[in-house]
C-alpha positions, 0 to 999 in steps of 0.5 A: 104887789110883787117886788118887780112891780114895786121897782117899776112903780116906786120912781113914779110916786110923789116924794113926800115934802119932809124928804125934800126939806119942805117941812111936814111930818113923816108919813105914818104908812108906806106907799106900798101899803097904800097902793096895795089898798087902792089895787084891792079897792079897784079889784073888788069894787068896794067903797072907800069906807069898806076898806079891810083893817089889813090896810091903812085907814081909808081916809089916808089911802084916799088922800094918797089916791087924790094926791 
């Protein structure tokens, strides 16, 4: 994802609960890395569990996708 695309998309993403003082823990992976993983999945037509190790774990990416 280019920096220009990120500037446009970032305001549309949900704000983590811990940043809104609603409790919880800070997220271990940045939103940009998870979005890159989702885009890779869609572009290459792979299954969630076949996500390369260059991206965050597939279950964390899937949870972000569902949210």
